[in-house]
C-alpha positions as CSV (number, residue, x, y, z in Angstrom):
1,M,-15.7,-5.4,16.0
2,N,-17.7,-3.1,13.5
3,R,-21.5,-3.1,14.0
4,T,-23.9,-2.5,11.1
5,L,-25.9,0.8,11.7
6,F,-29.5,0.6,10.4
7,T,-30.7,3.8,8.6
8,E,-34.1,5.2,9.3
9,E,-35.6,3.6,6.1
10,N,-34.1,0.1,7.1
11,M,-35.5,0.6,10.6
12,K,-38.9,1.3,9.2
13,N,-38.9,-1.7,6.8
14,L,-37.3,-4.0,9.6
15,A,-40.1,-2.9,12.0
16,A,-42.7,-3.8,9.2
17,N,-41.8,-7.3,9.4
18,P,-44.0,-9.4,11.5
19,H,-41.3,-11.5,12.7
20,V,-39.5,-8.5,14.3
21,Q,-40.4,-7.5,17.9
22,Q,-38.2,-4.3,18.1
23,V,-35.5,-2.7,16.2
24,S,-32.8,0.0,17.0
25,E,-30.0,1.4,15.0
26,T,-27.9,-1.5,16.1
27,N,-29.9,-4.3,17.1
28,I,-33.0,-6.4,16.1
29,T,-35.1,-8.2,18.4
30,Y,-36.9,-10.9,16.9
31,K,-40.2,-12.5,18.2
32,P,-40.0,-15.6,20.3
33,E,-42.4,-17.5,17.7
34,F,-40.1,-16.7,14.7
35,K,-37.0,-18.0,16.9
36,I,-38.7,-21.2,17.7
37,A,-40.1,-21.8,14.0
38,A,-36.3,-21.0,12.9
39,V,-34.8,-23.6,15.2
40,K,-37.4,-26.2,13.9
41,A,-36.8,-25.3,10.2
42,Y,-33.1,-25.5,10.5
43,E,-33.6,-29.2,12.1
44,E,-35.6,-30.0,9.1
45,G,-32.7,-29.5,6.8
46,F,-33.4,-25.6,5.7
47,T,-30.1,-23.4,5.8
48,P,-30.0,-20.3,8.0
49,V,-30.0,-18.1,4.6
50,E,-33.2,-19.9,3.6
51,I,-34.8,-19.3,6.6
52,F,-34.4,-15.7,6.9
53,I,-34.9,-14.8,3.2
54,Q,-38.4,-17.0,3.2
55,A,-39.0,-14.6,6.4
56,G,-38.8,-11.5,4.4
57,F,-35.4,-10.2,5.8
58,D,-33.0,-8.4,3.2
59,L,-29.6,-9.8,3.9
60,D,-27.9,-6.8,2.4
61,V,-29.5,-4.9,5.1
62,I,-29.1,-7.2,8.2
63,G,-26.0,-8.6,7.1
64,H,-24.9,-12.0,5.4
65,K,-23.5,-13.6,8.5
66,K,-26.7,-12.6,10.6
67,P,-28.5,-15.8,9.9
68,K,-25.9,-18.2,10.7
69,H,-24.8,-16.6,13.8
70,S,-28.5,-15.9,15.1
71,L,-29.6,-19.5,14.4
72,K,-26.3,-21.0,16.3
73,R,-27.3,-18.8,19.4
74,W,-30.9,-20.0,19.2
75,R,-29.9,-23.5,18.9
76,E,-27.7,-23.5,22.0
77,T,-30.5,-21.8,24.0
78,F,-33.0,-24.2,22.7
79,A,-30.8,-27.1,23.5
80,K,-30.3,-25.8,27.2
81,Y,-34.0,-24.5,28.0
82,G,-36.3,-25.4,25.2
83,E,-38.9,-23.2,24.0
84,A,-39.3,-21.4,27.0
85,G,-35.4,-20.2,26.7
86,L,-36.3,-18.8,23.4
87,A,-39.7,-17.2,24.6
88,E,-37.7,-14.5,26.8
89,E,-34.5,-12.5,25.9
90,R,-31.7,-14.5,27.5
91,R,-28.7,-12.4,26.2
92,G,-26.6,-11.5,29.2
93,K,-28.2,-14.1,31.3
94,G,-25.4,-17.0,30.6
95,S,-27.3,-18.7,27.7
96,T,-24.7,-17.7,25.1
97,G,-22.0,-16.1,27.0
98,R,-22.6,-12.8,25.0
99,R,-22.3,-9.6,27.0
100,P,-25.2,-7.6,26.2
101,A,-24.5,-4.0,25.0
102,G,-25.5,-1.3,27.2
103,E,-24.9,-2.6,30.6
104,L,-21.6,-0.6,31.2
105,S,-21.7,1.6,34.2
106,V,-21.4,5.4,33.9
107,E,-17.8,5.1,35.2
108,E,-17.1,2.4,32.6
109,E,-18.5,4.5,29.8
110,L,-16.4,7.5,30.8
111,Q,-13.4,5.3,31.1
112,R,-13.8,4.1,27.4
113,A,-14.6,7.7,26.2
114,M,-11.3,8.8,27.6
115,A,-9.3,6.0,26.5
116,R,-10.9,6.5,22.8
117,I,-10.0,10.4,23.0
118,K,-6.4,9.5,23.9
119,L,-5.9,7.0,21.2
120,L,-7.5,9.3,18.8
121,Q,-5.0,12.1,19.8
122,A,-2.1,9.7,19.7
123,E,-2.9,8.6,16.0
124,V,-3.1,12.6,15.2
125,D,0.3,13.0,16.9
126,F,1.9,9.7,15.3
127,P,4.9,10.7,13.3
128,K,4.2,10.2,9.6
129,K,7.9,9.7,8.6
130,A,7.2,6.1,8.1
131,R,4.4,7.0,5.6
132,S,6.2,10.0,3.9
133,A,8.4,7.2,2.0
134,R,5.2,5.6,0.8
135,K,4.1,8.8,-1.4
136,A,2.1,6.7,-3.9
137,E,0.0,5.0,-1.3
138,K,-2.9,6.5,0.7
139,E,-1.7,7.9,3.9
140,T,-3.3,5.1,6.1
141,L,-1.6,3.6,9.1
142,T,-0.2,0.1,8.8
143,P,-1.3,-2.5,11.4
144,S,2.1,-2.4,12.9
145,E,1.9,1.5,13.1
146,R,-1.6,1.2,15.0
147,Y,-0.3,-1.6,17.2
148,E,2.4,1.0,18.3
149,I,-0.2,3.8,18.8
150,I,-2.2,1.5,21.0
151,N,0.9,0.5,23.0
152,H,2.1,3.9,23.7
153,T,-1.5,5.2,24.7
154,I,-1.9,2.5,27.3
155,R,1.7,2.9,28.6
156,L,1.3,6.9,28.7
157,H,-1.8,7.1,30.4
158,N,-1.7,3.8,32.4
159,L,-5.0,2.5,31.0
160,K,-6.0,-0.8,32.5
161,K,-8.5,-3.3,30.8
162,M,-8.6,-1.2,27.6
163,T,-6.7,-3.1,25.2
164,R,-9.6,-5.2,23.5
165,Y,-11.5,-1.8,23.3
166,L,-8.6,0.0,21.9
167,C,-7.9,-2.8,19.1
168,E,-11.4,-2.6,18.3
169,I,-11.4,1.2,17.6
170,A,-8.2,0.9,15.8
171,E,-9.9,-2.0,13.6
172,V,-7.1,-4.5,14.5
173,S,-7.1,-7.9,16.2
174,L,-6.2,-8.3,19.9
175,S,-4.2,-11.6,18.9
176,G,-2.4,-9.4,16.4
177,Y,-1.4,-7.0,19.0
178,Y,-0.1,-9.5,21.3
179,R,2.0,-11.0,18.7
180,W,3.4,-7.5,18.0
181,L,4.1,-7.1,21.5
182,G,5.9,-10.6,21.8
183,A,8.1,-9.6,18.9
184,E,9.5,-6.3,20.4
185,E,13.0,-7.7,21.1
186,H,13.3,-9.0,17.6
187,R,12.4,-5.5,16.1
188,Q,14.7,-3.8,18.1
189,L,17.6,-6.2,17.2
190,R,16.4,-5.6,13.5
191,Q,16.3,-1.9,13.9
192,A,19.9,-1.9,15.3
193,A,21.1,-4.0,12.5
194,D,19.6,-2.0,9.8
195,E,20.9,1.2,11.3
196,R,24.5,-0.1,11.3
197,D,24.0,-1.3,7.8
198,L,22.6,1.8,6.8
199,A,25.6,3.8,7.9
200,L,27.8,2.0,5.6
201,I,25.0,2.6,2.5
202,K,25.0,6.3,3.5
203,L,28.6,6.4,3.4
204,H,28.8,5.6,-0.1
205,F,25.5,7.2,-1.0
206,D,27.1,10.5,0.2
207,A,30.1,10.1,-1.6
208,L,28.5,9.7,-5.0
209,D,26.4,12.9,-4.1
210,G,23.4,10.9,-3.9
211,K,23.9,9.7,-7.5
212,A,24.2,6.1,-6.8
213,G,21.4,3.2,-6.7
214,A,21.3,0.0,-5.0
215,L,23.6,-2.1,-7.5
216,V,26.4,0.7,-7.6
217,I,26.4,0.8,-3.7
218,K,26.4,-3.0,-3.7
219,M,29.5,-2.9,-5.5
220,R,31.3,-0.3,-3.5
221,L,30.6,-2.2,-0.5
222,E,32.2,-5.2,-1.8
223,Q,35.1,-3.5,-3.7
224,I,35.9,-0.6,-1.2
225,S,34.5,-1.7,2.2
226,G,34.7,-5.3,1.9
227,V,31.2,-6.1,2.8
228,V,28.7,-8.1,1.3
229,M,25.2,-7.1,1.4
230,N,22.3,-8.5,-0.6
231,H,21.1,-5.7,-3.2
232,K,17.5,-6.6,-2.2
233,K,18.4,-5.5,1.6
234,I,20.1,-2.4,0.2
235,R,16.9,-1.5,-1.7
236,R,14.7,-2.2,1.3
237,L,17.0,0.2,3.7
238,M,17.2,2.8,1.0
239,H,13.2,2.7,0.6
240,K,12.9,2.7,4.5
241,F,15.0,5.6,5.2
242,N,14.2,7.5,2.1
243,L,17.3,7.3,0.2
244,V,16.4,8.2,-3.6
245,A,19.0,8.4,-6.1
246,K,19.1,11.9,-8.1
247,I,19.6,10.4,-11.3
248,R,18.1,7.3,-13.4
249,Q,15.1,7.1,-11.3
250,A,12.6,4.4,-12.3
251,N,10.1,5.6,-14.8
252,P,6.5,4.7,-13.8
253,Y,5.4,4.9,-17.4
254,R,7.9,2.8,-18.9
255,K,6.2,-0.6,-17.8
256,M,2.8,1.0,-18.7
257,A,4.0,1.4,-22.3
258,K,5.5,-1.9,-22.6
259,A,2.0,-3.3,-21.6
260,T,0.6,-1.0,-24.2
261,Q,2.7,-2.5,-26.9
262,E,1.9,-6.1,-25.7
263,H,-1.7,-5.4,-25.4
264,Q,-2.4,-3.7,-28.4
265,T,-5.9,-2.0,-29.0
266,C,-7.7,-1.9,-32.6
267,P,-9.5,0.7,-34.4
268,N,-13.6,1.2,-34.0
269,L,-14.2,-0.2,-37.3
270,L,-18.1,-0.4,-36.7
271,K,-18.8,3.2,-35.5
272,R,-21.9,2.0,-33.9
273,H,-23.2,0.6,-37.2
274,F,-24.0,-2.8,-35.4
275,D,-26.5,-4.1,-38.2
276,Q,-25.2,-4.2,-41.4
277,G,-27.8,-6.5,-42.9
278,E,-26.1,-9.7,-43.0
279,P,-26.3,-12.6,-40.3
280,E,-22.9,-13.6,-38.7
281,K,-20.8,-10.9,-40.1
282,V,-20.7,-8.4,-37.2
283,F,-20.1,-10.0,-33.6
284,L,-20.4,-8.2,-30.4
285,T,-18.9,-9.2,-27.2
286,D,-18.6,-8.0,-23.7
287,I,-18.5,-9.3,-20.0
288,T,-21.1,-8.8,-17.2
289,Y,-21.2,-9.2,-13.4
290,L,-23.8,-11.3,-11.8
291,R,-24.2,-11.5,-8.1
292,Y,-25.8,-14.5,-6.6
293,G,-26.0,-16.3,-3.4
294,N,-24.5,-14.9,-0.2
295,G,-22.8,-11.7,-2.1
296,Q,-20.9,-14.0,-4.6
297,W,-20.1,-12.8,-8.1
298,A,-20.1,-14.6,-11.5
299,Y,-18.9,-13.5,-14.7
300,L,-20.9,-13.8,-18.0
301,S,-19.2,-13.6,-21.3
302,C,-21.4,-13.5,-24.6
303,V,-21.2,-12.9,-28.2
304,K,-24.2,-11.4,-30.0
305,D,-25.0,-11.4,-33.9
306,G,-25.1,-7.5,-34.8
307,A,-27.8,-8.1,-37.6
308,T,-30.3,-10.8,-35.8
309,R,-29.5,-10.0,-32.2
310,Q,-29.0,-13.7,-31.4
311,I,-26.8,-14.6,-28.9
312,L,-24.4,-17.1,-30.2
313,A,-22.1,-18.2,-27.6
314,E,-21.9,-17.6,-23.7
315,C,-19.7,-18.8,-21.0
316,V,-20.2,-18.3,-17.0
317,S,-17.1,-18.4,-14.7
318,S,-16.4,-17.7,-11.3
319,T,-13.4,-15.9,-11.9
320,L,-12.2,-13.1,-14.5
321,E,-9.2,-15.2,-16.0
322,L,-8.4,-15.0,-19.6
323,S,-10.0,-18.2,-20.3
324,L,-13.2,-16.8,-19.7
325,V,-12.9,-15.1,-23.3
326,K,-10.9,-17.9,-24.9
327,R,-13.8,-20.3,-24.1
328,T,-16.5,-17.8,-25.2
329,I,-14.7,-17.4,-28.8
330,T,-14.0,-21.3,-29.0
331,S,-17.9,-21.9,-28.7
332,L,-18.7,-19.6,-31.1
333,L,-16.3,-21.1,-33.7
334,E,-17.8,-24.4,-32.7
335,R,-21.2,-23.1,-33.6
336,L,-20.1,-21.5,-36.9
337,D,-18.2,-24.6,-37.9
338,G,-15.8,-23.0,-40.1
339,N,-18.4,-20.7,-42.0
340,I,-16.7,-17.3,-41.4
341,H,-18.0,-14.5,-43.2
342,P,-14.9,-12.9,-45.4
343,E,-15.4,-9.5,-43.8
344,A,-16.6,-10.7,-40.3
345,I,-15.9,-8.1,-37.6
346,F,-15.4,-9.0,-34.0
347,H,-16.1,-6.1,-31.8
348,S,-15.5,-5.7,-28.0
349,D,-14.2,-2.9,-25.6
350,Q,-10.4,-2.3,-24.8
351,G,-10.5,-4.6,-21.8
352,M,-7.6,-6.5,-20.9
353,H,-9.1,-9.8,-22.2
354,Y,-9.6,-8.5,-25.9
355,T,-6.1,-6.8,-26.0
356,H,-4.2,-9.6,-24.9
357,P,-1.8,-11.0,-27.3
358,K,-3.6,-14.5,-27.2
359,T,-6.9,-13.3,-27.7
360,L,-5.6,-11.1,-30.6
361,T,-3.8,-14.3,-32.1
362,Q,-6.8,-16.4,-31.8
363,L,-9.1,-14.2,-33.6
364,K,-6.8,-13.5,-36.4
365,K,-6.3,-17.1,-36.9
366,A,-9.9,-17.5,-37.2
367,G,-10.3,-14.8,-39.7
368,F,-12.0,-12.1,-38.0
369,K,-11.1,-8.4,-38.3
370,Q,-10.9,-6.9,-34.7
371,S,-12.8,-3.6,-33.8
372,M,-12.8,-1.9,-30.3
373,S,-14.8,0.6,-29.0
374,R,-13.5,3.8,-27.8
375,K,-11.8,4.2,-24.5
376,G,-14.5,4.9,-21.9
377,N,-17.5,4.9,-24.4
378,C,-19.9,2.4,-23.3
379,W,-22.5,3.8,-26.2
380,D,-19.7,2.1,-28.9
381,N,-20.9,-1.4,-27.8
382,A,-24.7,-0.2,-26.8
383,S,-26.2,-3.2,-28.7
384,M,-24.2,-5.6,-26.3
385,E,-24.8,-3.6,-23.3
386,S,-28.7,-3.5,-24.2
387,F,-29.0,-7.6,-23.8
388,F,-27.1,-7.6,-20.6
389,G,-29.8,-4.9,-19.5
390,H,-32.7,-6.9,-20.3
391,M,-31.4,-10.0,-19.0
392,K,-30.7,-8.5,-15.5
393,D,-34.4,-6.8,-15.7
394,D,-35.9,-10.3,-16.6
395,V,-33.8,-12.7,-14.4
396,N,-33.0,-12.6,-10.8
397,F,-29.9,-14.4,-9.7
398,T,-29.9,-13.7,-6.2
399,D,-31.6,-17.1,-5.0
400,C,-28.9,-19.2,-7.1
401,Q,-26.5,-20.8,-4.5
402,T,-24.2,-22.3,-6.9
403,I,-22.3,-21.3,-9.9
404,R,-23.9,-24.2,-11.8
405,E,-27.5,-22.7,-11.0
406,V,-26.1,-19.5,-12.7
407,Q,-25.3,-21.3,-15.7
408,E,-28.4,-23.0,-16.0
409,R,-30.7,-19.9,-15.3
410,V,-28.5,-18.0,-18.1
411,S,-28.7,-20.7,-20.7
412,E,-32.6,-20.8,-20.0
413,Y,-32.8,-17.0,-20.6
414,I,-30.7,-17.1,-23.4
415,A,-32.7,-19.8,-25.3
416,Y,-36.0,-18.0,-24.3
417,Y,-34.4,-14.6,-25.7
418,N,-33.4,-16.1,-29.1
419,S,-36.6,-18.1,-29.9
420,E,-39.4,-16.6,-27.5
421,R,-38.8,-13.0,-27.2
422,Y,-40.3,-10.9,-29.9
423,Q,-38.7,-7.5,-30.7
424,W,-40.4,-4.5,-32.1
425,T,-37.2,-3.3,-34.0
426,L,-36.7,-7.1,-35.5
427,K,-40.1,-6.6,-37.5
428,K,-42.0,-8.2,-34.3
429,M,-39.9,-11.3,-34.8
430,T,-37.8,-13.4,-32.5
431,P,-34.0,-13.4,-33.1
432,D,-34.3,-16.6,-34.6
433,E,-37.1,-16.0,-36.7
434,F,-35.4,-12.7,-38.0
435,R,-32.4,-14.8,-38.9
436,S,-34.4,-16.9,-41.2
437,H,-36.2,-13.9,-42.6
438,L,-32.7,-12.5,-43.7
439,L,-31.5,-15.6,-45.1
440,A,-34.7,-15.9,-47.1
441,C,-34.5,-12.4,-48.6
């Protein structure tokens, strides 16, 4: 299990909290008064997260799971020993069953250090043949390979009572390791069967001088050797043992090119001329991420008027599915009520949501000319990005616990932004006032 390591700045900030008695790089000791008050607050209906936030703790620093785990431990101690149990440190005294860190003997510490060295050495010496076939992937060990290294290290050096510790170092679960051990016989049988099938596959692969793919080998096995073998199995074994046909290899760019044809981009019609002097002629749109609650994410899609800077439509979702943009456009069309400018431009970036055929069709059917920023150039949609920046400066979403609360806060801010927030470049008017001004001119 990986522990959170506090930086010097983290430790300094935590030590300044009146509820902290002592802090180290890996551990926080809370004052008894805070523990007792926290247990009582929990009984009154407050959540662990609320208790810790109100006490001034930053969950990004101490960990989002820390409040729940700490309250559970304190409540168990309080139930057994009362306030006196929380008045002293009971970790390691049988109150919670947790073994305190730092109580290992010198001999045990030395044994752990040696076991760690042996494991790391075994990882360095581990044959990379299994990973050599995964050239496109990061060269990281799979869980099965880590289990194999742990088992090899334990057997070679006769390490006792080190299995759990080695699993923690290798970042795999102890239960997973024992499941892997229990499946040893099955793996051996499958490996033997794979090697027998490979001999047949390689016979035909070599006969054609390596110029055969899985389907050709399948047909030759059936017609010449009288063996029926699934083409998926042939592909798996060829991939496993690195048999690659010399000709007609899969082109990784072909699928990308096909996607480009389906997800068509559009030219940049605006060229950063967002304000063309007419309301509801230029529509800017984008999606931004909003973090709330315990590290959860919400996604906000908006449409902004380039001339008046009004936010005309918004949609908040807990997922980034295509429907997020579809609902935003539908909301915009409902607001316009069929009054589409004959030269209306709908401008966005080149994200998947806006290049999707369904979005292209929806906008074309509504009567919009579609425009897109150049790839990787956020300045081509700077006006929309500016709104998101102001909103995130003015609104704090971290205390929202549900997506509905995020939606309500977004709606409140947009109402304020449109009708109450004065802007210097709009002749010191609000967006709503400036729209009325342009229509009156």
